[in-house]
C-alpha positions as CSV (number, residue, x, y, z in Angstrom):
1,M,51.2,53.1,-76.7
2,R,48.5,51.9,-74.3
3,L,49.3,50.4,-70.9
4,R,47.4,49.0,-68.0
5,A,48.5,50.1,-64.5
6,M,47.2,47.3,-62.2
7,A,46.0,47.7,-58.6
8,K,47.5,45.7,-55.7
9,I,46.4,44.3,-52.4
10,N,48.4,43.1,-49.4
11,L,47.8,39.5,-48.4
12,G,49.9,40.2,-45.3
13,L,51.4,43.4,-44.0
14,D,53.9,43.5,-41.1
15,V,55.9,46.4,-39.8
16,I,59.2,45.3,-38.2
17,K,60.5,48.6,-36.8
18,K,60.9,52.3,-37.5
19,R,64.3,53.1,-39.0
20,D,66.6,55.9,-38.1
21,D,65.8,57.6,-41.4
22,G,62.1,57.8,-40.5
23,Y,61.0,55.0,-42.8
24,H,59.5,51.8,-41.6
25,E,61.0,48.3,-42.1
26,V,58.2,46.1,-43.5
27,R,57.5,42.6,-44.6
28,M,54.5,42.4,-47.0
29,I,52.9,39.9,-49.3
30,M,51.9,41.8,-52.4
31,Q,49.3,40.6,-55.0
32,T,48.4,42.3,-58.3
33,I,44.7,42.2,-59.1
34,R,42.7,42.7,-62.3
35,M,41.7,46.3,-61.7
36,Y,43.6,48.9,-63.7
37,D,44.0,52.5,-64.8
38,Q,44.6,53.0,-68.5
39,I,47.6,55.1,-69.7
40,D,48.1,56.3,-73.2
41,L,51.6,57.5,-74.2
42,A,52.3,59.5,-77.4
43,G,55.5,61.1,-78.6
44,S,55.2,64.8,-79.4
45,D,57.3,67.3,-81.4
46,R,56.4,69.8,-78.7
47,P,59.1,69.5,-75.9
48,G,58.2,68.7,-72.4
49,I,55.7,66.4,-70.7
50,Q,51.9,67.0,-70.9
51,V,49.6,65.2,-68.6
52,K,45.8,64.9,-68.9
53,T,43.5,62.9,-66.6
54,N,39.8,62.1,-66.3
55,L,39.7,63.4,-62.7
56,P,39.8,67.2,-62.5
57,Y,41.3,67.3,-59.0
58,L,44.4,65.3,-59.9
59,P,47.5,67.4,-60.6
60,S,48.8,67.5,-64.2
61,N,52.3,68.8,-63.3
62,E,55.4,67.5,-61.4
63,N,53.1,66.7,-58.4
64,N,51.7,63.8,-60.4
65,L,53.7,60.6,-60.1
66,V,53.3,59.8,-63.8
67,Y,55.0,63.1,-64.6
68,K,57.8,62.3,-62.2
69,A,58.2,58.9,-63.6
70,A,58.5,60.1,-67.2
71,K,60.8,63.0,-66.3
72,L,63.1,60.7,-64.3
73,L,64.0,58.7,-67.4
74,M,63.8,61.4,-70.0
75,D,66.2,63.6,-68.0
76,E,68.6,60.7,-67.4
77,F,68.7,59.7,-71.1
78,H,68.5,63.3,-72.4
79,I,65.3,62.7,-74.4
80,E,64.4,65.9,-76.1
81,K,61.2,64.7,-77.8
82,G,58.0,65.6,-76.0
83,L,55.6,63.2,-74.3
84,D,51.8,63.3,-74.0
85,I,50.4,61.2,-71.2
86,R,46.6,60.5,-70.9
87,L,45.7,58.9,-67.6
88,R,42.2,57.4,-67.1
89,K,41.8,56.6,-63.4
90,V,39.7,53.6,-62.3
91,I,41.6,52.5,-59.2
92,P,40.3,54.6,-56.3
93,V,42.6,57.4,-55.1
94,A,44.2,57.3,-51.6
95,A,42.7,53.8,-51.1
96,G,45.5,51.5,-50.2
97,L,45.5,49.9,-53.6
98,G,48.7,51.3,-55.0
99,G,47.1,53.2,-57.9
100,G,49.6,56.1,-58.0
101,S,52.6,53.8,-57.7
102,S,51.2,51.6,-60.4
103,D,50.6,54.5,-62.7
104,A,54.2,55.6,-62.3
105,A,55.5,52.1,-62.9
106,A,53.5,51.7,-66.1
107,V,54.8,55.0,-67.4
108,M,58.4,54.0,-66.7
109,V,57.8,50.7,-68.6
110,G,56.2,52.6,-71.5
111,V,58.9,55.3,-71.7
112,N,61.5,52.5,-71.7
113,R,59.9,50.8,-74.6
114,M,58.9,54.0,-76.6
115,F,62.4,55.5,-76.5
116,H,64.3,52.1,-76.8
117,L,66.2,52.7,-73.5
118,N,66.7,48.9,-73.2
119,L,66.5,48.9,-69.4
120,S,65.7,45.6,-67.7
121,L,62.8,45.4,-65.2
122,E,65.4,45.3,-62.4
123,E,67.0,48.5,-63.7
124,L,63.7,50.2,-63.9
125,A,62.8,49.0,-60.4
126,D,66.0,50.4,-59.0
127,R,65.1,53.8,-60.5
128,G,61.5,53.5,-59.5
129,K,62.2,53.3,-55.8
130,T,63.3,57.0,-55.9
131,I,59.6,57.9,-56.8
132,G,57.9,55.6,-54.2
133,A,58.5,52.5,-52.2
134,D,55.8,50.5,-54.0
135,V,56.9,51.4,-57.5
136,P,59.5,48.6,-57.9
137,Y,56.8,46.1,-57.0
138,C,54.3,47.6,-59.4
139,I,57.0,47.2,-62.1
140,M,57.4,43.6,-61.2
141,R,53.8,42.7,-60.5
142,G,52.3,39.3,-59.6
143,T,52.8,37.8,-56.2
144,A,55.8,38.9,-54.2
145,L,57.4,39.3,-50.8
146,A,58.4,42.9,-50.2
147,E,60.9,43.8,-47.6
148,G,63.0,46.8,-46.5
149,I,60.8,49.8,-47.1
150,G,59.1,47.7,-49.8
151,E,61.8,47.8,-52.5
152,I,63.4,44.4,-51.7
153,L,61.4,41.9,-53.7
154,T,61.2,38.2,-53.9
155,Q,58.9,36.7,-56.6
156,L,56.5,34.1,-55.4
157,P,54.3,31.5,-57.2
158,S,50.9,32.8,-58.3
159,L,48.0,32.9,-55.8
160,P,45.6,30.0,-56.2
161,P,42.5,30.8,-58.3
162,C,40.0,32.8,-56.4
163,H,37.6,35.8,-56.6
164,I,38.4,39.1,-54.9
165,L,35.8,41.6,-53.8
166,V,37.2,45.1,-53.2
167,A,35.2,47.8,-51.5
168,K,36.1,51.3,-50.7
169,P,34.1,53.4,-48.3
170,G,33.6,57.1,-49.0
171,I,36.8,58.2,-47.1
172,N,40.4,58.8,-48.1
173,V,43.4,57.9,-45.9
174,S,46.9,59.3,-45.8
175,T,49.5,56.6,-45.8
176,K,52.0,59.0,-44.3
177,N,49.7,59.9,-41.4
178,V,48.9,56.2,-40.7
179,Y,52.6,55.3,-40.4
180,K,53.1,58.4,-38.3
181,S,50.5,57.2,-35.9
182,L,51.8,53.6,-35.8
183,R,53.8,52.7,-32.7
184,A,55.9,49.9,-34.3
185,D,57.7,49.0,-31.1
186,E,54.3,48.3,-29.4
187,I,52.9,45.8,-32.0
188,Q,52.0,42.6,-30.1
189,N,50.6,40.4,-32.9
190,H,52.8,40.1,-36.0
191,P,51.3,38.4,-39.1
192,D,52.6,35.0,-40.1
193,I,54.3,36.2,-43.3
194,D,56.4,33.0,-43.6
195,G,53.3,30.9,-43.2
196,I,51.5,32.8,-46.0
197,I,54.5,32.2,-48.2
198,D,54.5,28.5,-47.4
199,A,50.7,28.4,-48.2
200,I,51.2,30.1,-51.5
201,R,54.0,27.7,-52.5
202,G,51.7,24.8,-51.5
203,S,48.8,26.2,-53.5
204,S,46.7,26.4,-50.4
205,L,44.2,29.2,-50.7
206,M,42.8,28.3,-47.2
207,G,46.3,28.4,-45.8
208,V,46.7,32.0,-47.1
209,T,43.4,33.3,-46.0
210,A,43.7,31.7,-42.5
211,R,46.9,33.8,-41.9
212,M,46.0,37.1,-43.6
213,A,46.7,40.1,-41.3
214,N,47.6,43.8,-41.5
215,V,49.1,45.6,-38.6
216,L,48.0,49.0,-40.0
217,E,44.4,48.1,-39.3
218,E,44.9,48.9,-35.7
219,V,45.6,52.5,-36.6
220,T,43.1,53.1,-39.5
221,V,40.1,51.2,-38.0
222,R,40.4,53.2,-34.8
223,D,39.6,56.3,-36.8
224,Y,37.3,54.7,-39.4
225,P,35.3,51.8,-37.8
226,V,33.4,51.5,-41.1
227,I,36.4,49.4,-42.3
228,D,35.7,46.8,-39.7
229,E,32.0,46.8,-40.6
230,I,32.7,46.1,-44.3
231,K,35.1,43.3,-43.3
232,Q,32.4,41.6,-41.2
233,L,29.8,42.0,-43.9
234,M,32.1,40.2,-46.4
235,M,32.8,37.4,-43.9
236,E,29.1,36.9,-43.3
237,R,28.5,36.6,-47.0
238,G,31.1,33.9,-47.6
239,A,34.5,35.4,-47.8
240,L,37.2,33.0,-46.6
241,S,38.8,36.1,-45.1
242,A,38.6,39.9,-45.4
243,M,41.2,42.5,-44.7
244,M,42.1,46.1,-45.2
245,S,44.6,46.7,-48.0
246,G,47.7,48.8,-47.3
247,S,47.0,51.8,-45.1
248,G,43.3,51.6,-46.1
249,P,40.5,52.4,-46.3
250,S,39.8,49.8,-49.0
251,V,38.8,46.3,-47.8
252,F,39.1,43.1,-49.8
253,G,37.5,39.7,-49.3
254,I,38.8,36.5,-50.9
255,F,36.1,34.0,-52.1
256,D,36.5,30.5,-53.4
257,D,33.0,30.5,-54.9
258,R,32.0,32.9,-57.7
259,R,28.3,32.9,-56.8
260,K,29.0,33.9,-53.2
261,A,31.3,36.6,-54.4
262,G,28.7,37.9,-56.8
263,H,26.0,37.8,-54.1
264,A,28.2,39.8,-51.7
265,Y,29.0,42.3,-54.5
266,R,25.4,43.0,-55.1
267,Q,24.5,43.3,-51.5
268,L,27.4,45.6,-50.6
269,Q,26.7,47.6,-53.7
270,D,23.3,48.6,-52.3
271,M,24.7,49.7,-48.9
272,N,25.6,53.3,-48.0
273,L,28.8,52.0,-46.3
274,V,30.5,51.5,-49.7
275,K,31.3,54.2,-52.3
276,Q,33.1,52.0,-54.9
277,I,33.1,48.3,-55.3
278,F,34.8,45.9,-57.7
279,L,34.7,42.1,-58.2
280,T,37.9,40.9,-59.7
281,K,40.6,38.2,-59.7
282,P,44.4,37.8,-59.1
283,F,46.7,38.8,-61.9
284,A,49.8,36.9,-62.9
285,P,52.5,38.6,-65.0
286,G,52.5,37.9,-68.7
287,G,52.3,41.2,-70.6
288,R,51.1,44.7,-70.1
């Protein structure tokens, strides 16, 4: 079985407060994009879970989220048959694009199908939140409002057609450290999440881009000003808006013109500021 684990961006990211359990209460607009890792699943007569990846520095044991995702379901349903997982990473690692969570989500969907567990997406999502806060969204995919710690989801209409340029500088960012450094009670300017939702429902791309904001930028950009440089370069080259995704360091720009997006892609590709760059589009659910 072959599956696509799709990347995500955040069209808006707000932190409401830090909870007593140490997690942060958030309101985020999540959007799946057409950038994906490839996962191949195969049953095996050899018991246990075997993981192979195309990146030598990724773990192939229980420290990899795909292993945890498979083990979660196989233990619960007492599956004795073995499972071989081949993971081909394309989504940049530690980049704010949800690659690890999406990989785990795809494996859960695949194991559910392969072993005929007959779990609904809602049932999978409920189990997925024990692996990571973004896993339930990555199971649902599309355009959604995420609340709580990210696990309370409300499906939204699809984002209007557009072109999305994603650029990752040659740095990695720890989500845990970003949230640790964030002073949630001192946030002055909160994104207009409800306004973004209204713009999506009204099919107004300009309405979405005019309200895009991410409170985590204040933390990450302070340590890595290159993020702000890339944002400005995208805006100067025709992006309706540009923003850091998640905890960073990836930056995305939204374009309503394919030629402008392609021109920006080629120009940023030649700059030392960017290590990886992708030109893609929004993704709407309709099959893995």
